[in-house]
TIMAR-338072 format. One record per residue (C-alpha): residue number from 1; residue in one letter; x, y, z. Coordinates in steps of 0.5 Angstrom, whole numbers. Layout:
BEGIN
(NUM; 'a'; (X; Y; Z))
...
//
This chain:
BEGIN
(1; 'm'; (637; 316; -112))
(2; 'q'; (639; 313; -105))
(3; 's'; (635; 316; -101))
(4; 's'; (628; 315; -107))
(5; 'l'; (631; 308; -107))
(6; 'l'; (630; 308; -99))
(7; 'i'; (623; 311; -99))
(8; 'd'; (621; 306; -104))
(9; 'f'; (624; 299; -100))
(10; 'g'; (620; 302; -94))
(11; 'k'; (614; 302; -98))
(12; 'i'; (614; 295; -100))
(13; 'f'; (615; 293; -93))
(14; 's'; (610; 297; -90))
(15; 'd'; (605; 293; -95))
(16; 'l'; (608; 287; -93))
(17; 'w'; (607; 288; -86))
(18; 'q'; (599; 290; -88))
(19; 's'; (598; 284; -91))
(20; 'm'; (600; 280; -86))
(21; 'g'; (595; 277; -81))
(22; 'l'; (599; 279; -76))
(23; 's'; (597; 286; -76))
(24; 'q'; (591; 285; -77))
(25; 'g'; (588; 280; -71))
(26; 't'; (584; 281; -66))
(27; 'w'; (584; 278; -59))
(28; 'q'; (577; 276; -62))
(29; 'n'; (581; 272; -67))
(30; 'y'; (585; 268; -61))
(31; 'v'; (580; 267; -58))
(32; 'm'; (576; 264; -63))
(33; 'l'; (583; 260; -66))
(34; 'a'; (584; 257; -58))
(35; 'i'; (576; 255; -58))
(36; 's'; (578; 251; -65))
(37; 'f'; (583; 248; -62))
(38; 'v'; (579; 245; -57))
(39; 'l'; (574; 242; -62))
(40; 'm'; (579; 238; -66))
(41; 'f'; (581; 236; -59))
(42; 'l'; (575; 234; -57))
(43; 'a'; (573; 230; -65))
(44; 'i'; (580; 227; -65))
(45; 'v'; (582; 225; -58))
(46; 'k'; (576; 224; -55))
(47; 'k'; (572; 223; -62))
(48; 'f'; (565; 226; -60))
(49; 'e'; (562; 228; -66))
(50; 'p'; (568; 227; -69))
(51; 'm'; (565; 227; -77))
(52; 'l'; (561; 234; -76))
(53; 'l'; (565; 237; -70))
(54; 'l'; (572; 236; -73))
(55; 'p'; (569; 240; -81))
(56; 'i'; (566; 246; -75))
(57; 'a'; (573; 246; -72))
(58; 'f'; (576; 247; -78))
(59; 'g'; (572; 251; -81))
(60; 'm'; (572; 256; -74))
(61; 'f'; (580; 256; -75))
(62; 'l'; (581; 258; -82))
(63; 'i'; (577; 264; -81))
(64; 'n'; (579; 267; -75))
(65; 'i'; (587; 267; -78))
(66; 'p'; (587; 274; -77))
(67; 'g'; (587; 276; -86))
(68; 'a'; (584; 269; -88))
(69; 'e'; (577; 272; -89))
(70; 'r'; (578; 276; -95))
(71; 'i'; (581; 271; -99))
(72; 'l'; (577; 265; -96))
(73; 'w'; (571; 269; -96))
(74; 'g'; (572; 273; -102))
(75; 't'; (571; 280; -100))
(76; 'y'; (576; 286; -99))
(77; 't'; (575; 292; -96))
(78; 'd'; (576; 300; -97))
(79; 'e'; (575; 306; -92))
(80; 'a'; (568; 307; -96))
(81; 'h'; (565; 300; -98))
(82; 't'; (565; 292; -97))
(83; 'y'; (565; 289; -103))
(84; 'd'; (562; 283; -106))
(85; 'l'; (563; 281; -113))
(86; 'v'; (562; 275; -117))
(87; 'e'; (570; 275; -120))
(88; 'n'; (572; 277; -112))
(89; 'r'; (567; 270; -108))
(90; 'g'; (572; 265; -104))
(91; 'l'; (571; 258; -103))
(92; 'l'; (567; 259; -97))
(93; 'w'; (562; 263; -100))
(94; 'y'; (561; 257; -106))
(95; 'l'; (560; 253; -99))
(96; 'y'; (555; 257; -96))
(97; 'y'; (551; 257; -101))
(98; 'g'; (548; 251; -99))
(99; 'v'; (546; 254; -92))
(100; 'd'; (544; 261; -95))
(101; 'k'; (539; 257; -99))
(102; 'v'; (538; 251; -93))
(103; 'i'; (539; 246; -99))
(104; 'y'; (544; 242; -94))
(105; 'p'; (540; 240; -88))
(106; 'p'; (535; 236; -92))
(107; 'l'; (540; 233; -96))
(108; 'i'; (542; 231; -89))
(109; 'f'; (536; 228; -87))
(110; 'l'; (535; 224; -94))
(111; 'g'; (542; 221; -91))
(112; 'i'; (538; 219; -85))
(113; 'g'; (533; 216; -89))
(114; 'a'; (536; 211; -92))
(115; 'm'; (540; 209; -86))
(116; 't'; (534; 209; -81))
(117; 'd'; (531; 202; -79))
(118; 'f'; (523; 205; -78))
(119; 'g'; (521; 197; -76))
(120; 'p'; (522; 199; -68))
(121; 'l'; (517; 205; -69))
(122; 'i'; (512; 200; -73))
(123; 'a'; (513; 194; -69))
(124; 'n'; (511; 199; -63))
(125; 'p'; (508; 205; -64))
(126; 'k'; (507; 207; -57))
(127; 's'; (514; 210; -58))
(128; 'm'; (512; 216; -61))
(129; 'l'; (508; 218; -55))
(130; 'i'; (516; 218; -51))
(131; 'g'; (519; 223; -58))
(132; 'a'; (513; 226; -57))
(133; 'g'; (515; 227; -49))
(134; 'a'; (522; 229; -51))
(135; 'q'; (520; 235; -55))
(136; 'l'; (518; 238; -48))
(137; 'g'; (525; 241; -48))
(138; 'i'; (524; 245; -55))
(139; 'f'; (518; 250; -52))
(140; 'i'; (522; 250; -45))
(141; 'a'; (527; 253; -49))
(142; 'l'; (523; 258; -53))
(143; 'f'; (518; 260; -47))
(144; 'g'; (525; 261; -43))
(145; 'a'; (529; 265; -50))
(146; 'i'; (523; 270; -50))
(147; 'l'; (523; 271; -41))
(148; 'l'; (531; 273; -44))
(149; 'g'; (529; 279; -49))
(150; 'f'; (529; 275; -56))
(151; 's'; (525; 275; -60))
(152; 'g'; (519; 270; -62))
(153; 'a'; (524; 268; -69))
(154; 'e'; (530; 268; -65))
(155; 'a'; (527; 265; -59))
(156; 'a'; (524; 259; -64))
(157; 'a'; (531; 259; -67))
(158; 'i'; (534; 257; -61))
(159; 'a'; (529; 252; -58))
(160; 'i'; (530; 248; -63))
(161; 'i'; (537; 246; -60))
(162; 'g'; (533; 242; -55))
(163; 'g'; (531; 237; -61))
(164; 'a'; (538; 235; -61))
(165; 'd'; (538; 235; -68))
(166; 'g'; (544; 238; -72))
(167; 'p'; (540; 239; -79))
(168; 't'; (533; 241; -76))
(169; 'a'; (537; 247; -72))
(170; 'l'; (541; 249; -78))
(171; 'y'; (535; 249; -81))
(172; 'v'; (530; 253; -77))
(173; 's'; (536; 258; -75))
(174; 'k'; (538; 260; -83))
(175; 'v'; (530; 261; -84))
(176; 'l'; (528; 265; -78))
(177; 'a'; (535; 268; -75))
(178; 'e'; (540; 267; -80))
(179; 'h'; (545; 272; -75))
(180; 'l'; (545; 265; -70))
(181; 'v'; (546; 260; -75))
(182; 'p'; (554; 259; -73))
(183; 't'; (553; 260; -65))
(184; 'i'; (545; 255; -65))
(185; 'a'; (549; 250; -69))
(186; 'i'; (556; 249; -65))
(187; 'a'; (552; 249; -60))
(188; 'a'; (546; 243; -62))
(189; 'y'; (553; 239; -65))
(190; 's'; (557; 240; -59))
(191; 'y'; (551; 238; -55))
(192; 'm'; (550; 232; -58))
(193; 'a'; (557; 229; -58))
(194; 'l'; (556; 231; -51))
(195; 'i'; (549; 226; -50))
(196; 'p'; (553; 220; -45))
(197; 'v'; (556; 226; -41))
(198; 'i'; (549; 229; -40))
(199; 'q'; (545; 224; -41))
(200; 'k'; (547; 218; -37))
(201; 'p'; (547; 222; -29))
(202; 'l'; (539; 224; -32))
(203; 'm'; (538; 217; -34))
(204; 'r'; (540; 215; -26))
(205; 'l'; (537; 221; -22))
(206; 'f'; (529; 219; -25))
(207; 't'; (529; 212; -26))
(208; 't'; (530; 208; -20))
(209; 'k'; (535; 200; -20))
(210; 'k'; (528; 196; -20))
(211; 'e'; (526; 200; -27))
(212; 'r'; (533; 199; -30))
(213; 'm'; (533; 192; -30))
(214; 'i'; (526; 191; -33))
(215; 'r'; (527; 186; -40))
(216; 'm'; (523; 188; -45))
(217; 'k'; (519; 183; -50))
(218; 'p'; (522; 183; -57))
(219; 'l'; (519; 186; -62))
(220; 'r'; (514; 183; -67))
(221; 'q'; (517; 182; -74))
(222; 'v'; (515; 188; -79))
(223; 's'; (512; 187; -86))
(224; 'k'; (516; 189; -92))
(225; 'v'; (509; 192; -94))
(226; 'e'; (508; 196; -88))
(227; 'k'; (516; 198; -88))
(228; 'i'; (514; 202; -95))
(229; 'm'; (508; 204; -94))
(230; 'f'; (510; 208; -87))
(231; 'p'; (514; 213; -91))
(232; 'i'; (509; 214; -96))
(233; 'i'; (503; 215; -91))
(234; 'v'; (508; 219; -86))
(235; 't'; (509; 223; -91))
(236; 'l'; (501; 225; -94))
(237; 'v'; (499; 225; -87))
(238; 'v'; (504; 231; -84))
(239; 'g'; (503; 234; -91))
(240; 'l'; (497; 236; -90))
(241; 'l'; (497; 238; -83))
(242; 'l'; (504; 241; -84))
(243; 'p'; (507; 243; -90))
(244; 'd'; (513; 247; -87))
(245; 'a'; (515; 241; -84))
(246; 'i'; (515; 237; -91))
(247; 'p'; (522; 240; -93))
(248; 'l'; (526; 236; -88))
(249; 'l'; (521; 229; -86))
(250; 'g'; (520; 229; -94))
(251; 'm'; (526; 228; -96))
(252; 'l'; (528; 224; -89))
(253; 'm'; (522; 220; -92))
(254; 'l'; (524; 220; -99))
(255; 'g'; (531; 216; -97))
(256; 'n'; (528; 211; -92))
(257; 'l'; (523; 209; -98))
(258; 'f'; (529; 209; -103))
(259; 'r'; (532; 203; -96))
(260; 'e'; (526; 200; -96))
(261; 's'; (524; 199; -103))
(262; 'g'; (529; 194; -105))
(263; 'v'; (528; 196; -112))
(264; 'v'; (534; 203; -113))
(265; 'e'; (540; 199; -107))
(266; 'r'; (545; 204; -112))
(267; 'l'; (541; 210; -110))
(268; 's'; (540; 208; -102))
(269; 's'; (547; 207; -101))
(270; 'q'; (549; 213; -104))
(271; 'a'; (545; 217; -99))
(272; 'q'; (548; 214; -95))
(273; 'n'; (555; 214; -96))
(274; 'g'; (557; 219; -102))
(275; 'l'; (551; 224; -102))
(276; 'm'; (551; 223; -94))
(277; 'n'; (559; 225; -93))
(278; 't'; (560; 230; -99))
(279; 'v'; (554; 234; -95))
(280; 't'; (557; 233; -88))
(281; 'i'; (564; 236; -89))
(282; 'f'; (560; 242; -94))
(283; 'l'; (556; 243; -88))
(284; 'g'; (561; 242; -82))
(285; 'i'; (567; 247; -86))
(286; 'a'; (561; 253; -87))
(287; 'v'; (558; 252; -80))
(288; 'g'; (565; 253; -77))
(289; 'c'; (566; 259; -82))
(290; 'k'; (561; 264; -80))
(291; 'a'; (564; 262; -72))
(292; 'k'; (568; 269; -72))
(293; 'g'; (570; 272; -66))
(294; 'd'; (567; 279; -67))
(295; 'i'; (560; 276; -68))
(296; 'f'; (561; 269; -63))
(297; 'l'; (564; 273; -57))
(298; 't'; (558; 277; -55))
(299; 'p'; (553; 275; -49))
(300; 'q'; (548; 273; -53))
(301; 't'; (553; 267; -54))
(302; 'l'; (553; 265; -47))
(303; 'y'; (545; 266; -47))
(304; 'i'; (544; 262; -53))
(305; 'l'; (549; 256; -50))
(306; 'l'; (545; 256; -43))
(307; 'i'; (538; 256; -46))
(308; 'g'; (541; 250; -50))
(309; 'v'; (544; 245; -45))
(310; 'v'; (537; 246; -41))
(311; 'a'; (533; 245; -47))
(312; 'f'; (537; 239; -48))
(313; 'v'; (537; 237; -41))
(314; 'c'; (530; 238; -41))
(315; 'g'; (528; 234; -48))
(316; 't'; (531; 228; -43))
(317; 'i'; (527; 229; -38))
(318; 'g'; (522; 229; -42))
(319; 'g'; (523; 222; -46))
(320; 'l'; (524; 219; -38))
(321; 'l'; (519; 222; -35))
(322; 't'; (514; 220; -41))
(323; 'a'; (517; 213; -41))
(324; 'k'; (516; 212; -33))
(325; 'l'; (509; 215; -33))
(326; 'm'; (508; 209; -40))
(327; 'c'; (511; 203; -35))
(328; 'k'; (507; 204; -30))
(329; 'l'; (500; 204; -34))
(330; 't'; (503; 198; -37))
(331; 'h'; (505; 195; -30))
(332; 'g'; (513; 194; -32))
(333; 'q'; (513; 192; -39))
(334; 'i'; (517; 199; -40))
(335; 'n'; (524; 200; -39))
(336; 'p'; (524; 208; -37))
(337; 'l'; (532; 208; -39))
(338; 'i'; (528; 208; -46))
(339; 'g'; (526; 215; -45))
(340; 's'; (532; 218; -46))
(341; 'a'; (533; 215; -53))
(342; 'g'; (526; 221; -55))
(343; 'v'; (531; 226; -57))
(344; 's'; (534; 226; -65))
(345; 'a'; (540; 224; -64))
(346; 'v'; (540; 216; -68))
(347; 'p'; (542; 212; -66))
(348; 'm'; (547; 215; -60))
(349; 'a'; (542; 217; -56))
(350; 'a'; (539; 209; -57))
(351; 'r'; (546; 206; -55))
(352; 'i'; (546; 210; -48))
(353; 's'; (539; 207; -46))
(354; 'e'; (544; 200; -48))
(355; 'd'; (549; 201; -45))
(356; 'v'; (546; 203; -38))
(357; 'g'; (541; 198; -37))
(358; 'r'; (548; 193; -39))
(359; 'e'; (551; 196; -33))
(360; 'y'; (545; 194; -29))
(361; 'd'; (543; 187; -33))
(362; 'p'; (549; 185; -37))
(363; 's'; (545; 181; -42))
(364; 'n'; (539; 186; -42))
(365; 'h'; (538; 189; -49))
(366; 'l'; (535; 195; -50))
(367; 'l'; (538; 198; -57))
(368; 'm'; (533; 195; -62))
(369; 'h'; (526; 198; -56))
(370; 'a'; (530; 205; -55))
(371; 'm'; (531; 206; -63))
(372; 'g'; (523; 206; -64))
(373; 'p'; (523; 213; -58))
(374; 'n'; (530; 215; -62))
(375; 'v'; (527; 215; -69))
(376; 'a'; (520; 218; -66))
(377; 'g'; (524; 223; -64))
(378; 'v'; (528; 225; -71))
(379; 'i'; (520; 225; -74))
(380; 'g'; (518; 229; -68))
(381; 's'; (524; 234; -68))
(382; 'a'; (522; 235; -75))
(383; 'l'; (514; 236; -74))
(384; 'a'; (517; 241; -68))
(385; 'a'; (521; 245; -73))
(386; 'g'; (514; 246; -78))
(387; 'i'; (510; 248; -72))
(388; 'l'; (516; 253; -71))
(389; 'l'; (516; 255; -77))
(390; 'a'; (508; 256; -78))
(391; 'c'; (508; 261; -72))
(392; 'f'; (514; 265; -73))
(393; 'g'; (517; 264; -80))
//
């Protein structure tokens, strides 16, 4: 009897140990936990894009706690099979469904559209050229990724990082290369958070002090009719020419129509606040929970991070050079600093143009002028996504 009790206690302690995360952890888990702590530090202490970086980091933290995946994701494994039955699906499986079916990115664009004023772009249509020039990084990254051995679809998914638009990067990577979603999403949002660090040195390098002090004429007043017609016309034209861009661009323009029509304030407010915030939480956690150590810590990840930063740098340079050329052609009427705002990070990139301009002339306000290229960059990145999807999808 005594021996039997000892055997039973031994089995109990053995089963308890096997159920503990301590017995299941790998070095990849602990490295990813450390990375998640760094990202949380950047979000909380440095305030680098905390709205997205914090939920992404915490999702990464949760999924890499040894043993947590079985509970949070809802799978369990024996020696022969991995089971994923409906009744065993966990919380993160359901949150990721919005990524899996590419629901979250268009909803994010709906909120962005409701928050965006296209007035500066309508008042100065030439800003669209700067937004187009800032997409240079996408196509340079595309060829760079192909040269590094990625397939066409994978290269296209990686290249979209250069647009500095997290939802677009997530949308394209999910459609073209789902296995790269965590790396691409984290790279895209991380580089968006690092915009001040990346862009300011480039802005000083590619412009002269005289150019940085250029004062631009005030923008004309845009009528309400123009603002209402703009999202309708853009959606129609883009839909006829590039239907693959409609899921993102259509939702962007619908949100903007909510804003500008003035007859659906409740819908506009919900899109900007409640819906946007809820989807942002779900999106961040869902992306982070896919960043598992055994998938994330590979040489391929390093290549993607490298290509991503090159794409972002080239996109910024493309916008600056386009604005610099326009400055020459208009005999100094355009401050080249607004070129860096051609990337899609709204309104952060426009604020950087304003900040650098005021460093050299505190009374020179470039924010509204920079918003033109900035919102053009949002449209440009959606169009670039449509082109990549049409070519490689």
